[in-house]
C-alpha positions as CSV (number, residue, x, y, z in Angstrom):
1,M,20.4,-36.5,12.5
2,S,20.6,-33.2,14.3
3,D,21.1,-34.0,18.0
4,D,19.7,-30.8,19.5
5,A,16.4,-28.8,19.7
6,V,14.7,-25.6,18.6
7,V,14.0,-24.9,22.3
8,R,16.5,-26.1,24.8
9,P,15.8,-25.3,28.4
10,R,18.9,-25.1,30.6
11,P,19.4,-27.9,33.2
12,D,18.0,-25.8,36.0
13,A,15.0,-24.5,34.1
14,A,11.5,-25.1,35.7
15,V,10.1,-27.4,33.1
16,T,8.2,-30.7,33.3
17,L,9.4,-32.1,30.0
18,R,12.5,-31.6,27.9
19,P,12.8,-31.9,24.1
20,A,14.0,-35.2,22.8
21,S,17.6,-34.9,21.7
22,G,16.9,-35.7,18.0
23,G,14.0,-36.3,15.7
24,R,13.8,-37.0,12.0
25,V,10.8,-37.1,9.7
26,E,11.1,-39.7,7.0
27,G,8.4,-40.1,4.4
28,G,4.7,-40.0,5.0
29,F,2.6,-36.9,5.2
30,W,5.1,-34.6,6.8
31,G,8.0,-36.1,5.0
32,A,6.4,-35.0,1.7
33,R,6.0,-31.5,3.0
34,Q,9.6,-31.3,4.2
35,R,10.9,-32.6,0.8
36,V,9.0,-29.9,-1.1
37,N,10.2,-27.3,1.4
38,R,13.8,-28.3,0.9
39,E,13.7,-28.7,-2.9
40,V,11.3,-25.9,-3.9
41,T,10.3,-23.5,-1.2
42,I,13.7,-22.7,0.4
43,P,15.5,-22.1,-3.0
44,L,12.5,-20.0,-4.1
45,G,12.7,-18.1,-0.9
46,G,16.3,-17.3,-1.4
47,E,15.5,-15.9,-4.9
48,R,12.5,-13.9,-3.8
49,I,14.4,-12.4,-0.8
50,R,17.3,-11.4,-3.1
51,E,14.8,-9.8,-5.5
52,S,13.3,-7.8,-2.6
53,G,16.6,-6.1,-2.0
54,A,17.1,-7.6,1.5
55,F,20.5,-9.1,0.6
56,A,21.6,-5.9,-1.1
57,N,20.7,-3.9,2.0
58,L,23.2,-6.0,4.0
59,E,25.8,-5.5,1.4
60,L,25.2,-1.7,1.3
61,A,25.2,-1.4,5.1
62,G,28.6,-3.1,5.1
63,G,30.1,-1.0,2.3
64,A,29.7,2.5,0.8
65,G,26.1,2.8,1.8
66,G,23.1,3.5,-0.4
67,E,19.3,3.6,-0.4
68,H,17.5,1.0,1.6
69,R,15.0,-1.2,-0.3
70,G,11.9,-2.8,1.1
71,K,10.3,-2.8,4.5
72,V,11.9,-1.7,7.8
73,F,11.9,-5.4,8.8
74,A,13.4,-6.7,5.6
75,D,16.4,-8.1,7.5
76,S,14.1,-10.5,9.3
77,D,13.2,-12.3,6.1
78,V,16.9,-13.1,5.6
79,Y,17.2,-14.3,9.2
80,K,14.2,-16.6,9.0
81,W,15.4,-18.0,5.7
82,L,18.8,-18.6,7.3
83,E,17.2,-20.5,10.2
84,A,15.4,-22.7,7.7
85,V,18.6,-23.4,5.8
86,A,20.4,-24.2,9.0
87,W,17.8,-26.8,10.1
88,E,17.8,-28.3,6.6
89,R,21.6,-28.7,6.8
90,G,21.2,-30.4,10.1
91,R,18.8,-32.9,8.6
92,A,21.1,-33.6,5.7
93,E,24.1,-31.6,4.5
94,D,24.0,-30.3,1.0
95,E,26.8,-28.5,-0.9
96,S,24.4,-25.9,-2.4
97,L,22.7,-25.2,0.9
98,A,26.1,-24.8,2.6
99,R,27.2,-22.3,0.0
100,S,24.0,-20.3,0.2
101,Y,24.2,-20.3,4.0
102,A,27.9,-19.2,4.0
103,E,27.3,-16.4,1.6
104,A,24.3,-15.0,3.5
105,V,26.2,-15.2,6.8
106,R,29.1,-13.4,5.2
107,L,26.7,-10.5,4.2
108,V,25.2,-10.4,7.7
109,A,28.6,-10.3,9.4
110,G,29.8,-7.7,7.0
111,A,26.8,-5.4,7.7
112,Q,27.5,-5.3,11.4
113,R,29.0,-2.1,12.8
114,P,32.2,-2.4,14.8
115,D,30.2,-1.6,18.0
116,G,27.9,-4.6,17.4
117,Y,24.8,-2.7,16.1
118,L,23.0,-4.2,13.2
119,H,19.8,-3.1,11.5
120,T,20.2,-2.1,7.8
121,H,17.2,0.2,7.6
122,T,18.5,2.3,10.5
123,Q,22.1,2.2,9.3
124,L,21.2,3.2,5.7
125,T,18.8,5.9,6.6
126,G,21.1,7.5,9.2
127,R,18.7,7.4,12.1
128,P,20.0,7.0,15.6
129,P,19.7,3.5,16.9
130,Y,16.7,2.7,19.1
131,S,15.2,6.1,18.4
132,D,11.9,4.8,17.0
133,L,11.4,1.4,18.6
134,A,7.6,1.5,18.3
135,S,7.9,1.2,14.5
136,S,11.5,0.4,13.5
137,H,11.4,-3.3,14.2
138,E,15.1,-3.1,15.2
139,L,14.7,-5.6,18.1
140,Y,12.2,-7.7,16.1
141,C,14.9,-8.3,13.5
142,A,17.5,-8.8,16.2
143,G,15.4,-11.6,17.7
144,H,15.1,-13.4,14.4
145,L,18.9,-13.1,14.0
146,M,19.5,-14.7,17.4
147,Q,17.2,-17.6,16.6
148,A,18.9,-18.1,13.3
149,A,22.3,-18.0,15.0
150,V,21.3,-20.6,17.6
151,A,19.9,-22.8,14.8
152,G,23.2,-22.5,13.0
153,R,25.2,-23.6,16.0
154,R,22.9,-26.4,17.0
155,A,22.3,-27.8,13.5
156,T,25.7,-27.4,11.9
157,G,28.2,-26.4,14.6
158,D,28.9,-23.2,12.8
159,D,29.6,-20.3,15.3
160,T,30.0,-17.5,12.8
161,L,26.4,-16.2,13.0
162,L,26.3,-16.8,16.8
163,G,29.2,-14.4,17.1
164,V,27.3,-11.8,15.2
165,A,24.2,-12.3,17.3
166,G,26.2,-12.2,20.5
167,R,27.6,-8.8,19.6
168,V,24.1,-7.5,18.8
169,A,22.9,-8.7,22.1
170,D,25.9,-7.2,23.9
171,H,25.0,-3.9,22.3
172,L,21.5,-4.1,23.5
173,V,22.5,-4.9,27.0
174,K,25.0,-2.0,27.0
175,D,23.2,0.7,25.0
176,L,19.4,0.0,25.0
177,P,17.5,2.6,27.2
178,G,16.3,1.0,30.4
179,D,12.6,1.3,29.6
180,A,12.8,0.5,25.9
181,L,10.3,-1.8,24.3
182,D,10.0,-2.9,20.7
183,G,6.7,-2.3,19.0
184,H,6.8,-5.9,17.7
185,P,7.8,-8.5,20.3
186,E,10.2,-11.2,19.2
187,V,13.5,-10.3,20.7
188,E,12.5,-11.8,24.0
189,T,12.5,-15.3,22.5
190,G,15.8,-14.7,20.8
191,L,17.4,-13.4,23.9
192,A,16.2,-16.3,26.0
193,E,17.4,-18.9,23.5
194,L,20.7,-17.1,23.1
195,Y,21.1,-17.2,26.9
196,R,20.4,-21.0,26.8
197,E,23.1,-21.5,24.2
198,T,25.8,-19.2,25.6
199,G,25.0,-19.0,29.3
200,V,25.3,-15.2,29.3
201,R,22.9,-14.2,32.0
202,P,22.4,-10.5,31.0
203,Y,20.6,-11.7,27.8
204,L,17.9,-13.4,29.9
205,D,17.8,-10.5,32.3
206,L,17.1,-8.1,29.4
207,A,14.3,-10.4,28.1
208,A,12.8,-10.5,31.6
209,R,13.0,-6.7,31.9
210,M,11.1,-6.3,28.6
211,I,8.4,-8.8,29.7
212,T,7.9,-6.9,33.0
213,G,8.0,-3.5,31.3
214,R,5.2,-4.2,28.9
215,G,1.7,-3.2,29.7
216,H,2.3,0.3,31.1
217,E,1.3,2.3,28.0
218,R,4.9,3.4,27.2
219,L,4.7,2.8,23.5
220,P,3.3,5.7,21.4
221,L,-0.2,5.2,20.0
222,K,-0.7,4.8,16.2
223,G,-3.7,5.8,14.3
224,H,-7.0,4.7,15.9
225,H,-5.3,2.0,17.8
226,G,-5.0,2.0,21.6
227,P,-2.1,0.5,23.5
228,G,-3.5,-3.0,23.4
229,I,-2.6,-3.4,19.7
230,R,1.1,-3.7,20.9
231,Q,0.3,-5.6,24.1
232,D,1.1,-2.5,26.1
233,R,-2.3,-1.9,27.9
234,V,-2.1,-4.4,30.7
235,P,0.9,-6.0,32.4
236,L,1.3,-9.5,31.2
237,R,1.0,-10.9,34.8
238,D,-2.3,-9.2,35.2
239,A,-3.8,-10.0,31.8
240,T,-6.7,-12.5,31.5
241,A,-6.8,-12.7,27.7
242,V,-4.5,-12.2,24.7
243,E,-5.2,-9.0,22.8
244,G,-4.0,-6.9,20.0
245,H,-1.9,-7.8,16.9
246,A,-2.1,-11.6,16.9
247,V,1.5,-12.3,15.7
248,R,3.0,-9.9,18.3
249,A,0.9,-11.5,21.0
250,M,2.1,-15.0,20.2
251,Y,5.7,-14.0,20.0
252,L,5.4,-12.1,23.3
253,A,3.8,-15.1,25.0
254,A,6.4,-17.5,23.7
255,G,9.2,-15.3,25.0
256,A,7.5,-14.8,28.3
257,T,7.1,-18.6,28.7
258,D,10.8,-19.0,28.1
259,V,11.6,-16.4,30.7
260,A,9.2,-18.0,33.2
261,A,10.9,-21.4,32.7
262,E,14.4,-20.1,33.1
263,T,13.6,-17.9,36.1
264,S,11.3,-20.4,37.8
265,D,8.6,-17.7,37.8
266,R,5.4,-19.6,38.6
267,G,3.3,-16.5,38.8
268,L,4.2,-15.5,35.2
269,L,3.5,-19.1,34.0
270,D,0.1,-19.1,35.7
271,A,-0.8,-15.9,34.0
272,L,0.3,-17.3,30.6
273,E,-1.7,-20.5,31.2
274,R,-4.8,-18.4,32.0
275,Q,-4.4,-16.4,28.8
276,W,-3.8,-19.5,26.7
277,L,-7.0,-21.2,28.1
278,D,-9.0,-18.1,27.4
279,M,-7.6,-17.8,23.9
280,V,-8.6,-21.4,23.0
281,A,-12.0,-21.0,24.6
282,T,-13.0,-17.7,23.0
283,R,-10.7,-16.5,20.3
284,T,-9.5,-19.5,18.3
285,Y,-11.0,-20.6,15.0
286,L,-11.8,-24.3,14.4
287,T,-8.6,-24.5,12.3
288,G,-6.5,-23.2,15.2
289,G,-6.2,-19.9,13.3
290,L,-5.9,-16.6,15.2
291,G,-6.9,-13.1,14.5
292,S,-10.4,-12.2,13.5
293,V,-10.0,-8.4,12.8
294,W,-8.3,-7.2,9.6
295,Y,-7.8,-3.7,11.0
296,G,-4.6,-4.2,13.0
297,E,-4.4,-7.9,12.2
298,Q,-5.6,-8.5,15.7
299,F,-7.7,-10.6,18.0
300,G,-11.4,-9.6,18.3
301,G,-13.6,-9.9,21.3
302,P,-14.8,-13.3,22.8
303,H,-16.3,-15.5,20.2
304,E,-15.8,-12.9,17.5
305,L,-14.9,-15.5,14.9
306,A,-16.6,-14.7,11.6
307,P,-15.4,-17.2,9.0
308,E,-15.3,-14.9,5.8
309,T,-13.5,-12.0,7.5
310,A,-11.0,-14.2,9.4
311,Y,-7.5,-12.8,9.2
312,C,-5.7,-15.9,10.6
313,E,-2.3,-14.8,9.4
314,T,0.0,-17.7,8.8
315,C,2.6,-16.2,11.1
316,A,0.1,-16.1,13.9
317,A,-0.4,-19.8,13.5
318,I,3.3,-20.4,13.6
319,G,3.6,-18.2,16.7
320,S,0.8,-20.3,18.3
321,V,2.8,-23.5,17.7
322,Q,5.9,-21.9,19.3
323,W,4.0,-20.8,22.3
324,S,2.1,-24.1,22.8
325,W,5.3,-26.1,22.5
326,R,6.9,-24.0,25.3
327,M,3.8,-24.4,27.5
328,L,3.9,-28.2,26.8
329,L,7.5,-28.3,28.0
330,A,6.6,-26.3,31.1
331,T,3.5,-28.2,32.2
332,G,3.4,-31.5,30.4
333,A,-0.4,-31.0,29.7
334,A,-1.7,-32.7,26.5
335,R,-3.9,-29.8,25.6
336,Y,-0.9,-27.9,24.3
337,A,0.1,-30.7,22.0
338,D,-3.6,-31.0,20.8
339,L,-3.6,-27.3,19.7
340,M,-0.2,-27.7,18.1
341,E,-1.5,-30.6,16.0
342,R,-4.7,-28.8,15.0
343,T,-2.8,-25.6,14.2
344,L,0.0,-27.3,12.2
345,H,-2.5,-29.2,10.0
346,N,-5.2,-26.6,9.5
347,A,-3.7,-23.1,10.1
348,V,0.0,-23.4,9.1
349,L,-0.3,-25.8,6.1
350,P,-3.0,-23.8,4.2
351,G,-0.5,-21.0,4.1
352,I,1.5,-22.8,1.4
353,S,0.5,-24.6,-1.7
354,L,1.1,-28.3,-2.2
355,T,3.7,-27.4,-4.8
356,G,5.5,-25.2,-2.3
357,D,5.7,-22.1,-4.4
358,R,2.6,-20.1,-3.6
359,F,1.4,-18.7,-0.3
360,F,-1.5,-17.4,1.7
361,Y,-0.9,-14.5,4.1
362,V,-4.5,-14.5,5.3
363,N,-6.4,-17.7,5.7
364,A,-10.2,-17.1,5.6
365,L,-12.6,-19.9,6.5
366,R,-15.1,-18.9,3.9
367,V,-14.9,-17.2,0.5
368,R,-18.3,-16.3,-0.9
369,A,-19.2,-16.3,-4.6
370,G,-18.4,-12.9,-6.0
371,A,-16.0,-12.0,-3.2
372,N,-13.8,-9.0,-3.9
373,P,-10.2,-10.1,-4.6
374,D,-8.7,-6.5,-4.7
375,D,-6.4,-7.0,-1.6
376,R,-3.4,-9.1,-2.5
377,R,-3.8,-10.8,0.9
378,A,-7.4,-11.7,0.3
379,A,-8.1,-15.4,0.1
380,A,-10.4,-14.8,-2.9
381,R,-7.3,-14.1,-5.0
382,G,-5.9,-17.5,-4.2
383,R,-2.3,-18.0,-3.1
384,Q,0.3,-15.5,-4.2
385,D,3.9,-16.1,-5.4
386,W,5.3,-13.7,-2.8
387,F,4.3,-10.6,-0.8
388,G,5.7,-7.1,-0.2
389,T,5.4,-7.9,3.5
390,A,7.0,-11.4,3.2
391,C,7.0,-12.5,6.8
392,C,4.9,-15.6,6.3
393,P,6.8,-17.6,3.6
394,P,10.2,-17.8,5.4
395,N,8.4,-18.4,8.6
396,V,6.7,-21.5,7.1
397,M,10.1,-22.6,5.8
398,R,11.8,-22.5,9.2
399,L,9.0,-24.4,10.9
400,L,8.8,-27.2,8.3
401,S,12.6,-27.6,8.4
402,S,12.6,-27.9,12.2
403,L,9.5,-30.0,12.5
404,G,11.3,-33.1,13.7
405,H,12.2,-31.3,16.9
406,Y,8.6,-31.0,17.9
407,L,7.7,-34.7,17.8
408,A,8.7,-35.9,21.2
409,T,10.0,-35.1,24.7
410,R,11.6,-36.9,27.6
411,D,11.6,-36.8,31.4
412,D,13.0,-38.9,34.2
413,D,10.3,-41.5,33.7
414,G,10.6,-42.0,29.9
415,V,9.7,-40.7,26.5
416,Q,6.5,-38.9,25.3
417,L,5.3,-38.8,21.7
418,H,3.1,-35.8,21.0
419,L,2.9,-35.6,17.2
420,Y,2.8,-38.6,14.9
421,A,5.0,-38.7,11.8
422,N,7.0,-41.3,10.0
423,G,10.6,-41.2,11.2
424,T,12.8,-41.7,14.2
425,V,13.1,-40.2,17.6
426,R,16.2,-40.1,19.7
427,A,15.7,-39.4,23.4
428,G,18.9,-40.0,25.3
429,D,19.6,-43.7,25.2
430,V,16.3,-44.5,23.6
431,L,15.8,-44.7,19.9
432,L,12.3,-45.2,18.5
433,E,11.2,-45.8,14.9
434,V,7.7,-44.6,14.0
435,E,5.7,-46.0,11.2
436,T,2.3,-44.5,10.3
437,D,0.1,-43.1,7.5
438,Y,-1.3,-40.5,9.9
439,P,-3.3,-38.3,9.5
440,W,-5.0,-40.4,6.7
441,D,-5.0,-43.5,8.9
442,G,-5.0,-43.7,12.7
443,R,-2.6,-46.7,13.0
444,V,0.7,-45.7,14.6
445,E,3.4,-48.3,15.2
446,I,6.5,-47.6,17.3
447,V,9.5,-50.0,17.2
448,V,12.0,-49.8,20.0
449,R,15.4,-49.9,18.4
450,E,17.6,-48.9,21.3
451,T,16.7,-49.0,25.0
452,P,18.4,-48.9,28.4
453,D,18.2,-52.0,30.7
454,R,16.0,-50.3,33.2
455,P,12.2,-50.0,32.9
456,W,10.8,-46.7,31.5
457,T,7.5,-45.3,30.3
458,L,6.5,-44.7,26.8
459,A,3.6,-42.2,26.7
460,L,1.5,-41.8,23.5
461,R,-0.8,-38.8,23.1
462,V,-4.5,-39.6,22.5
463,P,-6.0,-36.6,20.8
464,A,-9.1,-35.0,22.4
465,W,-11.2,-36.1,19.4
466,A,-10.2,-39.8,19.5
467,D,-10.3,-42.9,21.5
468,G,-7.1,-44.9,21.4
469,A,-6.2,-48.5,22.0
470,A,-2.6,-49.5,22.5
471,G,-0.9,-52.9,22.3
472,V,2.6,-54.3,22.7
473,N,4.0,-57.0,20.4
474,G,0.5,-57.8,19.2
475,E,-1.0,-58.1,22.6
476,P,-3.2,-55.6,24.5
477,A,-1.0,-53.3,26.6
478,N,-0.1,-54.7,30.0
479,P,-2.1,-53.7,33.1
480,T,0.2,-50.9,34.0
481,A,-0.8,-49.0,30.9
482,T,-3.1,-46.0,31.6
483,A,-4.9,-43.5,29.5
484,A,-4.8,-40.2,31.4
485,N,-8.4,-39.1,31.7
486,G,-9.3,-40.9,28.4
487,P,-9.1,-38.9,25.2
488,G,-7.0,-35.8,25.4
489,G,-4.3,-37.4,27.6
490,Y,-1.5,-40.0,27.2
491,H,-1.6,-43.7,27.0
492,R,1.3,-44.8,29.2
493,V,3.0,-48.1,29.0
494,R,5.8,-48.8,31.5
495,R,8.0,-51.9,31.2
496,A,11.5,-53.2,30.7
497,W,11.8,-52.8,27.0
498,R,13.9,-54.8,24.5
499,P,15.1,-53.9,21.1
500,G,12.5,-54.9,18.5
501,D,9.5,-54.4,20.8
502,R,6.6,-53.0,18.8
503,V,3.9,-50.8,20.2
504,S,0.8,-50.0,18.3
505,L,-1.7,-47.2,18.9
506,D,-5.0,-47.2,17.0
507,L,-6.7,-43.8,16.9
508,A,-10.3,-43.5,15.5
509,V,-9.6,-41.5,12.4
510,R,-13.1,-41.2,10.8
511,P,-15.3,-38.4,9.6
512,R,-17.3,-36.5,12.2
513,L,-19.6,-33.5,12.4
514,T,-18.6,-30.5,14.6
515,A,-20.9,-27.8,15.9
516,A,-19.9,-24.5,17.5
517,V,-21.0,-23.3,21.0
518,P,-24.1,-21.1,20.9
519,R,-22.1,-17.9,21.6
520,L,-20.4,-18.3,18.3
521,D,-23.4,-16.9,16.6
522,V,-22.0,-16.8,13.1
523,A,-22.0,-20.6,13.1
524,R,-25.4,-21.3,14.7
525,G,-27.3,-24.0,12.8
526,Q,-24.2,-24.9,10.9
527,V,-21.7,-27.8,11.1
528,A,-18.2,-28.4,10.0
529,V,-16.6,-31.7,8.9
530,E,-13.5,-33.1,10.6
531,R,-11.6,-36.3,10.0
532,G,-8.9,-37.2,12.5
533,P,-6.8,-34.0,13.1
534,L,-7.9,-32.4,9.7
535,V,-10.6,-29.8,9.3
536,Y,-12.5,-30.1,5.9
537,C,-14.2,-27.6,3.6
538,L,-16.5,-27.5,0.7
539,E,-14.9,-26.1,-2.5
540,Q,-16.6,-24.9,-5.6
541,V,-14.5,-27.0,-8.0
542,D,-16.2,-30.1,-6.6
543,H,-19.8,-28.9,-7.0
544,P,-20.4,-27.8,-10.6
545,G,-23.9,-26.5,-11.3
546,V,-24.6,-25.2,-7.8
547,I,-23.1,-22.4,-5.7
548,V,-21.3,-23.4,-2.5
549,D,-23.0,-20.6,-0.7
550,D,-26.4,-22.4,-1.3
551,L,-25.3,-25.9,0.0
552,C,-26.4,-27.5,3.2
553,V,-25.8,-30.8,4.9
554,A,-28.9,-33.0,4.8
555,G,-28.0,-35.6,7.4
556,P,-25.3,-36.9,9.8
557,D,-24.1,-39.8,7.6
558,L,-20.5,-39.2,6.4
559,R,-18.2,-41.6,4.4
560,D,-14.8,-41.6,2.9
561,G,-14.6,-40.9,-0.8
562,A,-12.3,-41.8,-3.6
563,P,-9.2,-39.8,-4.6
564,L,-10.0,-36.6,-6.5
565,P,-8.3,-35.4,-9.7
566,G,-5.8,-32.6,-9.0
567,L,-5.1,-33.6,-5.5
568,P,-2.5,-36.2,-4.2
569,A,-3.8,-39.7,-4.3
570,E,-3.4,-40.2,-0.5
571,V,-5.9,-37.3,0.2
572,V,-9.2,-38.7,1.6
573,P,-12.3,-36.7,0.7
574,V,-15.4,-37.0,2.8
575,L,-18.8,-37.4,1.2
576,A,-22.2,-36.4,2.7
577,R,-25.8,-36.1,1.6
578,G,-26.8,-32.5,0.9
579,R,-29.2,-30.1,-0.6
580,A,-29.1,-26.6,-2.2
581,H,-31.2,-23.7,-1.0
582,A,-33.9,-22.7,-3.5
583,H,-34.4,-19.0,-4.2
584,R,-38.0,-17.8,-4.5
585,A,-39.1,-15.4,-7.1
586,E,-41.6,-13.8,-4.7
587,D,-38.8,-12.5,-2.5
588,G,-38.3,-9.9,-5.2
589,G,-34.6,-9.9,-4.9
590,F,-34.6,-8.4,-1.4
591,P,-32.6,-10.7,0.9
592,Y,-35.0,-10.5,3.8
593,R,-38.5,-11.8,4.7
594,T,-41.1,-10.9,7.3
595,A,-40.7,-12.9,10.5
596,T,-44.1,-14.4,10.1
597,A,-42.9,-16.2,6.9
598,P,-41.6,-19.8,7.2
599,Q,-38.0,-19.5,8.6
600,E,-36.8,-22.8,7.1
601,P,-35.5,-22.3,3.6
602,E,-36.8,-24.3,0.7
603,H,-34.4,-26.7,-0.9
604,A,-33.5,-28.3,-4.2
605,G,-31.7,-31.5,-4.4
606,P,-30.4,-34.0,-3.5
607,V,-26.7,-33.0,-3.9
608,E,-23.7,-35.1,-3.0
609,L,-21.4,-33.0,-1.0
610,T,-17.6,-33.5,-1.3
611,F,-15.5,-32.2,1.5
612,V,-11.7,-31.8,1.1
613,P,-9.1,-31.1,3.8
614,Y,-9.0,-27.4,4.3
615,H,-5.2,-27.2,3.8
616,T,-5.7,-28.5,0.2
617,W,-8.2,-25.9,-0.9
618,A,-7.2,-23.4,-3.7
619,N,-4.7,-25.9,-5.1
620,R,-7.0,-26.5,-8.1
621,G,-7.8,-22.9,-8.6
622,A,-9.4,-20.2,-6.3
623,G,-13.1,-20.1,-5.9
624,P,-15.9,-20.1,-3.3
625,M,-15.2,-22.2,-0.3
626,T,-16.6,-22.7,3.2
627,I,-15.8,-24.7,6.4
628,W,-19.2,-24.0,8.1
629,T,-22.2,-25.4,6.3
630,P,-25.9,-25.1,7.3
631,M,-27.6,-28.4,8.4
632,H,-31.2,-28.9,7.3
């Protein structure tokens, strides 16, 4: 078991919680996804990245030179893949993974110039370093290299890549112009974590300088976009909302949270909390997905959350998880873990097939019958085997490989469990074993395997959608147990624990209907189905003879269904009474009627509706799908 963390605040950082020192997912829902990631997705990723020319670029940059292949940010695909391999090796060493890792690291090290600079596109095209930071992605790639290097050290003890990353950072500290900003934030997070690993303070100072320097319209404009697309319109401390390119916004916010924690900058943290709250309240899809505007892959205005034109890039969801985790560490507030859980299940997982070999870049919440599939990113095409811009697949790989690090935290009072998965959690001198069929079932059992002699508190998150009852050794939890403000908090049990003590948490995992607030006008009069932490959808394959676009929910009664062909046996469908809209011949084919006509549509039916978890859609073929359904 790896004994470190993806994010590791230094001892003097201003944080409320610290990551548990070790977590392992074993079996169950997330264990199955990690197994597919290790056995299928990561090997496939290595092959696809090699085919893209990204490995060859490194070899050319370290040798006689040649023509660069692929995008300007091709190096970052290698680095994210390396990070995934590192975390996998930390979970369980494997000779094949070790060889692949060593060979890739050799190429990276060989491509680095003697002065420490490394970016193959710049090196192979002969451009001066840092001369086009608005578009070159030099620092973006450097940030991913730093994160991969830190993962390599923490997961395997290998310092080779860390040395490469340190020399890149040294070059930045020495030679980067004082007001320089990268068009795509990411290096801020890498610099902060590199500082945490090495203790070299100038790395953190450079990250802080970049955070402070943003928002003064220093980056050149591109096309019709204003400075907000690159988070350069308003200083981060003054901003009240996230804006612009969604992935860039999430990476910037995550890096800024790291800087706020390490510099004890309460003002910066307050600003980030304000922006996070506004994002959740006005710019987040039910799935946790982010980005409603295709042009610029960016956030729209408040409540601009149309389901069929949702962009919801998989990378944005991963960036959201990274930001929320850092905010959870800084504040200890359960709402950050709630969004992490929602996003992981419903905005990250749809980005990869159940078989682990096909991917969504864009995650729409609705696909209409007859939707145009021309764009390779469009959901109507179904998942693809790879992309020319391949940022999302290796991003999913590194998140799934490191998932065990996000399960739990510790503080002076005890241990907190935030995400529920089969496996074990090591937090200092506490070792817990978790047994659960979550998210299909709400029963979570925690067995204390190792414990200190002193009393301590075990805190179990109660999601905002659930009531939770806890017990210890078969009895209701003792009177010192508290649920912080009911659902959406933590059920805390403090006692002198003994090895073998068993704690149970029962969460109400059952189907429910969800409606949107009135300002979300695209969903007025419609409902969505949720069950536990999972968002559900209607898929055409389950409704032969009718068009999903015509279906509506006829009543509030929901019930669990039987397993469906083509989906894993553990997947729980949700059944509901429904009807189909009838189309009147007198409308003449024109999709409008006079306002004096009856506004309620006519229906045919009844129809039994079958809702499936949104993350499982398009695994049985692409077709019409919707999360929001009218209720009549």
